[in-house]
C-alpha positions as CSV (number, residue, x, y, z in Angstrom):
1,M,-41.9,19.8,-27.5
2,A,-42.2,18.9,-31.4
3,N,-38.8,18.2,-31.3
4,K,-38.8,15.8,-29.0
5,T,-41.8,14.2,-30.0
6,N,-39.7,13.5,-33.3
7,S,-36.4,12.4,-31.7
8,T,-38.7,9.5,-29.3
9,S,-40.9,9.0,-33.1
10,S,-37.6,8.2,-34.9
11,Q,-35.8,6.5,-31.6
12,L,-39.4,4.1,-31.7
13,H,-38.5,3.6,-35.6
14,R,-35.1,2.3,-34.8
15,I,-35.7,0.3,-32.6
16,A,-38.5,-1.4,-34.5
17,S,-35.8,-1.7,-37.4
18,K,-33.6,-3.4,-35.3
19,T,-35.9,-5.7,-33.4
20,K,-36.9,-6.9,-36.9
21,R,-33.3,-7.6,-37.9
22,L,-33.2,-9.4,-35.0
23,L,-36.2,-11.6,-35.3
24,K,-34.9,-12.6,-38.8
25,K,-31.4,-13.8,-37.1
26,I,-33.4,-15.7,-34.6
27,L,-35.8,-17.5,-36.9
28,R,-32.3,-17.9,-39.3
29,E,-31.1,-19.2,-35.7
30,E,-28.2,-17.5,-35.6
31,I,-29.0,-16.3,-32.4
32,H,-30.2,-17.7,-29.5
33,P,-30.8,-15.8,-26.5
34,I,-32.6,-17.7,-24.5
35,K,-29.6,-20.3,-24.4
36,G,-27.4,-17.8,-22.0
37,S,-23.6,-17.8,-21.3
38,F,-24.4,-20.4,-18.9
39,D,-25.7,-22.8,-21.8
40,M,-23.1,-21.4,-24.1
41,L,-20.1,-22.8,-21.4
42,R,-21.9,-25.5,-20.4
43,L,-22.2,-24.5,-16.9
44,G,-25.7,-24.9,-16.4
45,V,-25.7,-28.7,-15.2
46,T,-22.7,-27.8,-13.4
47,Y,-24.3,-25.1,-11.7
48,H,-27.2,-26.9,-10.7
49,R,-25.4,-30.1,-9.7
50,T,-22.8,-27.8,-7.7
51,V,-25.9,-25.9,-6.1
52,F,-27.9,-29.1,-5.0
53,A,-24.4,-30.3,-3.5
54,I,-24.2,-27.1,-1.3
55,A,-28.1,-27.6,-0.3
56,K,-27.7,-30.6,0.5
57,A,-24.8,-29.9,2.8
58,F,-27.0,-27.0,4.3
59,M,-29.9,-29.7,5.1
60,T,-27.7,-32.1,7.2
61,Q,-25.5,-29.8,8.9
62,P,-28.2,-27.9,10.7
63,G,-25.6,-26.2,13.2
64,T,-24.3,-24.2,10.4
65,T,-27.6,-23.4,8.7
66,G,-28.9,-21.9,12.0
67,K,-26.0,-19.8,12.5
68,M,-26.2,-18.4,9.4
69,L,-29.8,-17.7,9.8
70,G,-29.4,-16.3,13.2
71,E,-26.4,-14.1,11.7
72,A,-28.7,-12.6,9.4
73,I,-31.2,-12.3,12.1
74,K,-29.6,-10.3,14.6
75,Q,-27.5,-8.1,11.5
76,H,-31.1,-7.0,10.7
77,A,-32.0,-6.0,14.0
78,R,-29.3,-3.9,14.0
79,L,-30.1,-2.5,10.5
80,I,-33.5,-1.3,11.4
81,K,-32.0,0.0,15.0
82,N,-29.3,1.9,13.0
83,L,-31.3,3.1,9.9
84,S,-30.2,6.7,10.0
85,K,-26.5,5.9,10.8
86,P,-24.1,5.8,8.0
87,P,-23.5,1.9,6.7
88,T,-22.2,-1.0,8.1
89,I,-20.7,-2.8,5.1
90,S,-19.4,-0.5,2.1
91,D,-19.6,-1.7,-1.4
92,K,-18.9,0.9,-4.1
93,R,-22.1,-0.3,-6.2
94,F,-23.7,1.3,-3.3
95,A,-21.0,4.4,-2.9
96,N,-23.9,7.1,-4.2
97,A,-25.4,9.6,-1.8
98,L,-29.0,8.5,-3.0
99,W,-28.1,4.5,-1.6
100,Q,-28.1,6.6,1.7
101,D,-30.4,9.4,1.9
102,K,-33.7,7.6,1.7
103,R,-33.9,5.3,4.1
104,L,-36.0,2.6,2.3
105,F,-32.8,2.2,0.0
106,H,-30.7,2.4,3.0
107,F,-32.4,-0.6,4.2
108,I,-32.8,-2.8,0.8
109,H,-28.7,-2.0,-0.1
110,Q,-27.4,-3.1,3.7
111,S,-30.1,-6.1,3.7
112,Y,-28.7,-7.7,0.2
113,L,-25.1,-7.3,1.3
114,I,-26.1,-8.9,4.3
115,H,-27.4,-11.9,2.7
116,C,-24.0,-12.1,0.5
117,Q,-22.1,-11.5,3.5
118,T,-23.5,-14.9,5.9
119,I,-24.5,-16.8,2.7
120,L,-21.1,-16.8,1.4
121,Q,-19.6,-16.8,4.8
122,A,-22.0,-20.3,5.6
123,I,-21.1,-22.1,2.5
124,S,-17.3,-21.7,3.3
125,E,-17.6,-23.0,6.6
126,L,-19.4,-26.7,5.6
127,K,-17.8,-29.4,6.7
128,G,-17.8,-32.7,4.6
129,M,-17.2,-31.6,0.8
130,D,-14.9,-32.3,-1.5
131,N,-12.8,-28.9,-2.0
132,F,-13.3,-28.4,-5.6
133,T,-17.4,-28.9,-5.3
134,Q,-17.5,-26.7,-2.4
135,Q,-15.5,-23.9,-4.0
136,Q,-17.1,-24.5,-7.2
137,G,-20.3,-23.9,-5.4
138,Y,-18.7,-20.7,-3.6
139,F,-18.4,-19.3,-6.7
140,F,-21.5,-19.9,-8.7
141,V,-24.0,-18.7,-5.8
142,R,-21.2,-15.9,-5.4
143,I,-22.4,-15.2,-9.2
144,L,-25.9,-15.3,-8.9
145,L,-25.7,-12.9,-5.7
146,E,-24.4,-10.2,-7.8
147,T,-26.4,-10.8,-10.4
148,L,-29.1,-10.1,-7.7
149,S,-27.9,-6.9,-6.7
150,P,-30.8,-4.0,-6.5
151,S,-28.2,-1.8,-8.1
152,N,-28.9,-4.2,-11.4
153,F,-33.0,-3.5,-11.4
154,V,-34.5,-0.1,-12.6
155,L,-37.3,0.0,-9.1
156,T,-34.6,-0.3,-7.0
157,N,-31.8,1.2,-8.1
158,P,-32.0,5.1,-6.5
159,E,-29.5,6.3,-9.6
160,V,-31.3,5.1,-12.6
161,L,-35.3,5.9,-11.0
162,Q,-33.9,9.7,-10.4
163,L,-32.5,9.8,-13.7
164,T,-35.7,8.1,-15.5
165,R,-37.8,10.7,-14.0
166,H,-35.6,13.2,-15.4
167,E,-35.6,11.8,-19.0
168,R,-39.1,10.9,-18.7
169,G,-38.1,7.4,-19.8
170,K,-35.6,8.5,-22.9
171,N,-32.7,6.4,-20.9
172,L,-34.5,3.3,-21.0
173,L,-35.8,3.7,-24.5
174,T,-31.7,4.3,-25.6
175,G,-30.9,1.3,-22.9
176,L,-33.3,-1.0,-25.1
177,E,-31.5,0.4,-28.7
178,H,-27.9,-0.6,-27.0
179,W,-29.4,-3.9,-26.1
180,L,-30.6,-4.4,-29.2
181,D,-27.4,-3.4,-30.7
182,D,-25.3,-5.9,-28.8
183,L,-27.8,-8.7,-29.4
184,N,-26.8,-8.3,-33.2
185,Q,-23.2,-7.8,-32.7
186,W,-22.8,-10.3,-30.4
187,S,-25.4,-13.0,-31.2
188,A,-26.0,-15.6,-28.7
189,Y,-23.0,-14.6,-26.8
190,G,-24.9,-12.0,-24.1
191,H,-22.0,-10.0,-24.1
192,V,-22.6,-6.1,-22.7
193,S,-20.6,-3.5,-25.0
194,K,-17.9,-2.4,-23.2
195,V,-16.4,0.4,-25.8
196,M,-18.1,2.6,-29.0
197,N,-17.9,0.4,-32.3
198,N,-15.2,1.4,-34.1
199,H,-13.4,4.1,-32.2
200,Y,-10.4,2.4,-32.1
201,L,-8.4,1.1,-35.2
202,V,-5.5,-1.4,-35.1
203,G,-3.1,0.2,-37.0
204,D,-4.3,3.4,-36.8
205,N,-4.9,5.0,-33.0
206,I,-4.1,1.5,-31.7
207,A,-1.4,-0.8,-31.8
208,Y,0.3,1.6,-34.7
209,T,4.6,1.3,-33.4
210,P,6.4,1.3,-36.7
211,G,7.8,-1.7,-37.9
212,E,7.7,-4.3,-40.2
213,V,6.1,-8.3,-40.5
214,I,9.5,-9.6,-41.2
215,F,8.2,-13.2,-41.3
216,E,4.8,-15.1,-41.0
217,N,3.5,-19.2,-40.9
218,T,0.4,-21.0,-40.6
219,I,0.1,-19.6,-36.7
220,M,2.1,-16.3,-36.0
221,Q,3.3,-13.0,-37.8
222,L,6.8,-11.7,-36.6
223,I,6.8,-7.9,-36.2
224,Q,10.6,-6.1,-36.2
225,Y,9.8,-2.8,-35.0
226,H,12.0,0.3,-36.2
227,P,14.7,1.9,-34.2
228,T,14.3,5.4,-32.6
229,T,17.6,6.2,-31.2
230,P,21.4,6.8,-32.7
231,Q,22.5,2.8,-31.2
232,V,21.3,-0.1,-29.9
233,Y,22.1,-2.7,-27.6
234,A,23.6,-5.7,-29.3
235,K,21.0,-8.1,-27.7
236,P,17.4,-8.0,-29.5
237,L,14.4,-8.2,-27.4
238,L,11.8,-11.2,-28.9
239,L,8.1,-9.8,-27.0
240,V,5.5,-12.6,-26.4
241,G,2.2,-12.5,-25.5
242,S,-0.6,-14.6,-24.8
243,W,-2.1,-16.5,-27.3
244,I,-5.7,-16.1,-26.1
245,N,-5.6,-12.1,-27.0
246,K,-3.8,-10.3,-29.2
247,Y,-0.3,-8.6,-28.8
248,Y,-1.6,-5.2,-28.9
249,L,-1.8,-5.1,-25.0
250,M,1.9,-4.5,-25.2
251,D,1.6,-2.1,-27.6
252,L,-2.2,0.4,-27.1
253,R,-1.1,4.1,-27.6
254,A,2.4,6.1,-27.7
255,N,1.6,7.1,-24.1
256,N,1.2,3.6,-22.9
257,S,3.1,1.7,-25.3
258,L,5.5,-0.9,-23.9
259,V,6.7,-1.7,-27.3
260,K,7.8,2.2,-27.6
261,Y,9.2,2.4,-24.4
262,L,11.2,-0.6,-24.6
263,V,12.2,1.2,-28.4
264,D,12.8,4.5,-27.0
265,Q,14.9,2.9,-24.7
266,G,17.3,1.7,-27.0
267,Y,16.4,-1.9,-27.3
268,T,16.0,-4.1,-30.7
269,V,12.1,-5.1,-29.9
270,F,10.5,-8.1,-32.1
271,M,6.5,-9.3,-31.4
272,I,5.0,-12.8,-32.3
273,S,1.4,-11.4,-33.3
274,W,-0.5,-15.1,-33.3
275,V,-3.0,-15.7,-35.8
276,N,-7.2,-15.6,-35.3
277,A,-7.6,-18.9,-35.7
278,T,-10.1,-20.9,-38.6
279,S,-10.7,-24.4,-39.0
280,E,-6.7,-24.3,-40.8
281,Q,-5.4,-24.0,-37.2
282,Q,-7.5,-26.7,-35.7
283,S,-4.6,-29.4,-35.5
284,Y,-1.8,-27.2,-34.0
285,G,-1.2,-27.9,-30.4
286,F,0.7,-26.6,-27.5
287,A,3.9,-28.1,-28.6
288,D,3.7,-26.8,-32.4
289,Y,2.9,-23.1,-30.7
290,V,6.7,-23.6,-29.0
291,T,8.4,-24.8,-32.0
292,E,6.7,-23.8,-34.8
293,G,5.9,-20.3,-32.7
294,V,8.5,-19.1,-30.3
295,V,11.5,-21.5,-31.1
296,K,10.9,-20.4,-35.1
297,A,11.1,-16.6,-33.9
298,I,14.2,-16.8,-32.0
299,D,15.8,-18.3,-35.2
300,E,14.3,-15.4,-36.9
301,V,15.3,-12.2,-34.6
302,C,18.9,-14.5,-34.6
303,A,18.7,-13.9,-38.3
304,A,17.7,-11.0,-39.1
305,C,20.2,-9.6,-36.8
306,N,22.9,-11.2,-37.7
307,V,23.0,-12.8,-33.5
308,K,23.5,-16.2,-32.3
309,Q,22.0,-15.2,-28.7
310,I,18.4,-13.2,-28.2
311,N,16.7,-11.9,-24.9
312,I,12.9,-12.6,-24.6
313,A,10.1,-11.8,-22.8
314,G,7.1,-13.3,-22.1
315,N,3.2,-11.9,-20.8
316,C,0.2,-14.0,-19.4
317,L,0.8,-17.5,-21.1
318,G,3.1,-16.2,-23.7
319,G,5.7,-16.6,-20.7
320,T,4.2,-20.2,-19.7
321,L,5.1,-20.8,-23.7
322,V,8.9,-18.9,-23.3
323,G,9.5,-21.1,-20.5
324,A,8.2,-23.9,-22.6
325,S,10.6,-23.2,-25.2
326,L,13.2,-22.5,-23.3
327,A,12.6,-25.8,-21.2
328,Y,12.6,-27.3,-24.7
329,L,15.6,-25.8,-26.0
330,T,17.8,-27.0,-22.7
331,A,16.5,-30.6,-23.6
332,T,17.7,-30.0,-27.1
333,N,20.8,-28.4,-26.4
334,Q,20.0,-25.1,-27.7
335,A,20.2,-23.3,-24.5
336,D,23.0,-20.7,-25.6
337,K,20.3,-19.2,-28.1
338,I,19.2,-17.1,-25.1
339,H,20.3,-15.1,-22.9
340,C,18.0,-13.9,-20.4
341,A,14.1,-14.4,-19.9
342,S,11.9,-12.4,-18.4
343,F,8.1,-13.8,-17.0
344,L,5.0,-11.2,-16.9
345,A,2.3,-12.0,-14.9
346,S,2.7,-15.6,-15.7
347,L,2.1,-19.1,-14.5
348,F,4.2,-22.1,-14.9
349,D,2.4,-23.5,-11.7
350,F,-1.3,-23.4,-12.7
351,S,-2.9,-24.7,-8.8
352,E,-3.7,-21.5,-8.2
353,A,-5.2,-20.6,-11.3
354,G,-8.3,-18.5,-9.7
355,D,-11.3,-18.8,-10.8
356,W,-10.5,-20.3,-14.4
357,L,-10.5,-23.8,-12.6
358,Y,-14.1,-23.8,-12.0
359,L,-14.9,-22.7,-15.7
360,A,-12.5,-25.9,-16.8
361,G,-14.0,-28.7,-14.8
362,P,-14.4,-32.3,-16.8
363,D,-18.0,-31.9,-18.2
364,Q,-17.3,-28.5,-19.6
365,V,-14.0,-29.0,-21.3
366,R,-15.8,-32.1,-23.0
367,W,-18.7,-30.2,-24.1
368,Y,-16.1,-27.5,-25.2
369,Q,-14.3,-30.2,-27.2
370,K,-18.1,-31.5,-28.7
371,T,-19.1,-27.7,-29.5
372,M,-15.4,-27.3,-31.7
373,A,-15.8,-30.4,-33.7
374,K,-17.5,-28.1,-36.7
375,T,-15.1,-24.9,-36.6
376,G,-11.9,-26.6,-35.2
377,Y,-11.9,-23.3,-32.8
378,F,-12.8,-22.2,-29.7
379,D,-15.0,-19.2,-30.5
380,G,-13.4,-16.0,-29.1
381,R,-16.6,-15.0,-27.8
382,K,-17.1,-17.6,-25.6
383,M,-13.5,-16.7,-23.9
384,L,-14.7,-13.6,-23.3
385,T,-17.7,-14.7,-21.8
386,A,-15.7,-16.6,-19.3
387,F,-13.4,-14.0,-18.2
388,N,-16.7,-12.0,-17.7
389,L,-18.4,-14.2,-15.4
390,R,-15.0,-14.7,-13.2
391,N,-15.7,-11.3,-11.3
392,T,-19.4,-9.5,-12.7
393,N,-19.1,-6.7,-10.2
394,D,-16.9,-5.5,-12.6
395,T,-16.8,-6.8,-15.8
396,I,-20.6,-7.3,-16.3
397,W,-22.8,-4.8,-14.3
398,P,-21.3,-2.0,-14.3
399,F,-21.6,-1.5,-17.9
400,F,-25.2,-3.3,-17.7
401,I,-26.2,-0.5,-15.8
402,H,-24.5,2.5,-17.4
403,H,-25.3,1.1,-21.3
404,Y,-28.7,-0.3,-20.7
405,L,-30.3,1.0,-17.7
406,K,-28.9,4.6,-17.5
407,G,-29.0,4.7,-21.7
408,K,-25.4,6.1,-21.6
409,R,-22.8,6.0,-24.2
410,A,-20.2,3.3,-24.3
411,S,-16.4,4.4,-23.2
412,R,-13.4,5.3,-25.7
413,F,-11.1,3.3,-23.5
414,D,-7.9,1.0,-25.3
415,L,-7.7,-1.4,-22.7
416,L,-11.5,-1.7,-22.8
417,H,-11.1,-1.8,-26.8
418,W,-8.0,-4.7,-26.6
419,S,-10.2,-6.6,-23.9
420,E,-13.3,-7.5,-26.5
421,D,-10.9,-7.6,-29.7
422,V,-11.1,-11.0,-28.9
423,T,-9.2,-14.0,-31.2
424,H,-10.4,-17.7,-31.8
425,I,-7.9,-20.5,-30.1
426,P,-7.6,-23.9,-32.2
427,Q,-8.9,-26.6,-30.8
428,K,-6.2,-28.6,-29.9
429,L,-4.3,-26.0,-28.3
430,F,-7.1,-24.8,-26.3
431,L,-7.7,-28.3,-24.9
432,F,-4.0,-28.9,-23.9
433,H,-4.8,-25.3,-22.1
434,M,-8.0,-26.9,-20.1
435,R,-6.0,-30.4,-19.8
436,E,-3.2,-30.6,-18.7
437,L,-2.2,-26.7,-17.7
438,L,-5.5,-26.3,-15.8
439,Q,-7.2,-29.4,-15.0
440,H,-3.7,-31.7,-14.5
441,N,-0.6,-28.9,-13.9
442,Q,1.9,-30.9,-16.0
443,L,4.0,-28.2,-16.9
444,Y,4.9,-28.0,-13.4
445,Q,6.1,-31.6,-13.0
446,A,9.4,-32.1,-14.1
447,G,9.1,-34.2,-17.7
448,G,5.2,-33.8,-17.2
449,I,4.5,-32.6,-20.9
450,D,6.8,-33.4,-24.1
451,I,8.0,-31.3,-26.9
452,T,8.9,-34.0,-30.0
453,A,8.8,-36.8,-28.0
454,K,11.8,-34.2,-25.7
455,P,10.0,-34.1,-22.2
456,I,10.8,-31.2,-20.6
457,D,11.7,-29.6,-17.2
458,L,11.5,-26.2,-16.2
459,R,14.0,-26.5,-13.5
460,C,16.7,-27.0,-15.9
461,I,16.3,-23.5,-16.9
462,Q,19.8,-22.0,-16.6
463,Q,19.3,-18.5,-17.7
464,P,19.5,-14.8,-15.5
465,C,15.5,-14.4,-15.5
466,Y,13.0,-11.5,-13.9
467,Y,9.7,-12.8,-13.0
468,L,6.9,-10.5,-12.2
469,G,3.7,-11.0,-10.1
470,L,1.1,-8.4,-9.8
471,K,-0.5,-8.0,-6.3
472,D,-4.4,-8.0,-7.2
473,D,-3.9,-10.3,-10.5
474,D,-6.8,-12.8,-10.3
475,L,-5.8,-14.5,-13.7
476,S,-2.4,-15.4,-12.9
477,P,-2.4,-15.1,-8.4
478,W,1.1,-13.6,-7.7
479,Q,1.8,-16.3,-5.7
480,G,1.3,-19.0,-8.1
481,S,3.6,-16.7,-10.0
482,Y,6.5,-17.1,-7.2
483,R,6.0,-20.6,-7.2
484,S,6.8,-20.9,-10.3
485,A,9.8,-18.3,-10.5
486,Q,11.0,-20.5,-7.6
487,L,11.4,-23.5,-10.4
488,L,14.0,-22.2,-12.2
489,R,17.8,-22.4,-11.6
490,G,19.0,-19.8,-12.8
491,N,19.8,-16.1,-10.9
492,T,16.0,-14.7,-10.8
493,R,14.8,-11.5,-9.7
494,F,11.2,-11.9,-8.3
495,V,9.4,-8.0,-8.2
496,L,5.8,-8.0,-7.0
497,G,3.8,-4.8,-8.8
498,N,0.6,-3.4,-7.5
499,G,-2.3,-3.8,-9.5
500,D,-4.2,-6.4,-11.4
501,H,-3.5,-8.5,-14.3
502,I,-3.9,-5.9,-16.9
503,G,-3.9,-2.6,-14.9
504,G,-0.9,-3.5,-13.0
505,F,0.9,-4.5,-16.2
506,I,0.8,-1.7,-18.2
507,N,2.4,0.9,-15.6
508,P,4.5,3.6,-17.5
509,P,6.9,5.5,-15.4
510,R,5.0,8.6,-15.4
511,R,2.5,6.9,-13.6
512,K,4.2,6.7,-10.4
513,Q,1.3,6.2,-7.9
514,L,1.4,1.8,-7.7
515,G,5.0,0.8,-6.8
516,F,6.1,-2.4,-6.4
517,Y,8.2,-4.7,-3.8
518,V,11.4,-6.5,-4.4
519,N,13.3,-9.1,-1.7
520,N,16.1,-10.8,-3.3
521,D,15.5,-14.0,-0.6
522,I,12.8,-16.4,-3.0
523,Q,13.7,-19.3,-1.2
524,L,11.4,-18.0,1.4
525,D,7.4,-18.5,1.4
526,A,5.2,-16.3,-0.3
527,S,3.7,-14.8,2.3
528,T,7.2,-14.6,4.3
529,W,8.4,-13.0,1.2
530,L,6.1,-10.2,1.3
531,K,6.1,-9.4,4.9
532,H,10.1,-8.6,4.4
533,A,9.6,-7.0,1.1
534,E,11.2,-3.5,0.3
535,H,8.5,-1.1,-1.4
536,H,10.0,0.7,-4.2
537,P,7.8,3.7,-5.7
538,G,7.6,4.4,-9.5
539,S,6.7,1.9,-12.5
540,W,8.7,-2.1,-12.6
541,W,8.8,-0.9,-16.3
542,E,11.8,1.3,-15.2
543,D,12.9,-2.0,-12.8
544,W,13.0,-4.1,-15.4
545,Q,14.4,-2.1,-18.0
546,T,17.3,-1.3,-15.3
547,W,17.9,-5.5,-15.2
548,L,17.3,-5.8,-19.0
549,N,20.2,-3.2,-19.4
550,Q,22.7,-5.5,-17.6
551,H,22.2,-8.8,-20.0
552,S,21.8,-6.8,-23.4
553,G,25.1,-5.9,-24.2
554,K,27.4,-2.8,-25.6
555,P,26.0,-0.1,-28.3
556,V,26.0,-0.9,-31.1
557,T,24.9,0.3,-34.5
558,P,20.9,0.4,-35.3
559,R,19.7,-2.6,-37.7
560,Q,18.2,-2.2,-40.4
561,I,15.1,-4.0,-41.7
562,L,15.9,-6.0,-44.7
563,T,12.8,-7.8,-45.5
564,S,9.3,-6.5,-44.9
565,I,5.6,-9.0,-45.6
566,E,3.7,-5.8,-44.7
567,P,3.8,-2.8,-42.4
568,A,3.0,-3.6,-38.6
569,P,0.6,-4.6,-37.4
570,G,0.5,-6.9,-39.8
571,R,-3.3,-8.8,-40.7
572,Y,-3.4,-11.3,-38.5
573,S,-4.0,-8.6,-35.8
574,Q,-6.8,-6.7,-37.9
575,R,-8.4,-10.0,-38.3
576,T,-11.2,-10.0,-35.6
577,I,-14.0,-12.2,-34.7
578,H,-16.6,-9.9,-37.0
579,N,-14.5,-10.0,-39.9
């Protein structure tokens, strides 16, 4: 008993100390906890205006409103009559048996799901609204409904109540301590930590495939990886990741590193590591990331391997950059520097960029521009918040419950660590992304953007191409990837992998369960293509490697790395937003 008392006393002392430190930050205006994520992204005003438009539409369309209320009443009557039976609406948030065993909690969670279902269905049936406002309203109301889930509150979550009784409230004290830790670490950004601090160290137990930084400039470092095979393919391979996150999504740990997999297959692999921006990079835009980033890296790879032609692959926005770079090289008569290109979960057509569009409205972008005036960059923590708001049932509330209500420790998961290791984005590049790509879809248009005064057109790309879409991808919806692949004029193989933007991409051969779809006729519309596609078991990595093998030349002696600025992963990737 004395040990428990001492433990509780020690915990209360830690909480008091952390609260004191937090209050000092608030007084120094380092933290503004009342503002929250919505104000930080300038969504509060947009939210109220959009939801008001939805409410006004309901008031002027009594038929839709009456149908919604009637459906809710009918389903509640059925629920009350069948409380002892299994739930009619399933949801992973309420999978625990405690939600069904007690009639009160059975009613609470089923009533909540009925309301969600009827409200969202009614919004989708409203007439006379412009499509963007209606879809944005649907998005905001969905976020609100997800916030109000009974699983997110102590008194309406039977799992948390049972745990609280068992631990006599210690879980809530621990959760309070975790909340204070997150406020101190993430300042005003309202983020719930998903992984244990300092468990993963870049270059130590993550992103540690051996290599050297062989070149650097203001916006990127270029890594060359050490060969591991007696011979390598003649054509080296340059990998390009997104500027929003760090490159090591492609080099997590030995058992799921795409880089290590490719090196062990006999490829000479190079990687661009983008800078974590400061005010020094504020004037660097999309065109600079093409010319001083991708195109410069291509020249350095050619020089390092003494070749005139290489292969290139880009993931996410890295693929967007690769596409723009190939179009630029074509426009400047340099297309022969690239033999083949791969686009992995990438978009050229941003008309279906998913929920991103609702976070990049004109009001938000003007606000973002105003907030960047002092720093010269878009804070990566805001980007992380935007990521999380897109799907709070997966990105916020499970961790909120686990970390704060249950008082459990954060996990040790490499993908979650990578997702929280965000980067700042140069102001000019960020505004181009928001306006020219997301709002106006200019890259998709022939001559829609210029690189060094040269209009570029993706339809001019003639190289053989491999294009990966992912079936459950909500960041780069596969239908948009498919339409992007249709722009290319070379011999293009489109493959649709199972899984989402991250989980489907990190798919080493040992993971046999996901599989992928192939259909060589990419002139079909997306739904028809999928209907007639053939499903293959296994990993798309192996399919890509087979395709890449055919375009990589004969075996040659491995290249020795002749120049080294510093060992991989390099200081650009090791700098975090916290240091």
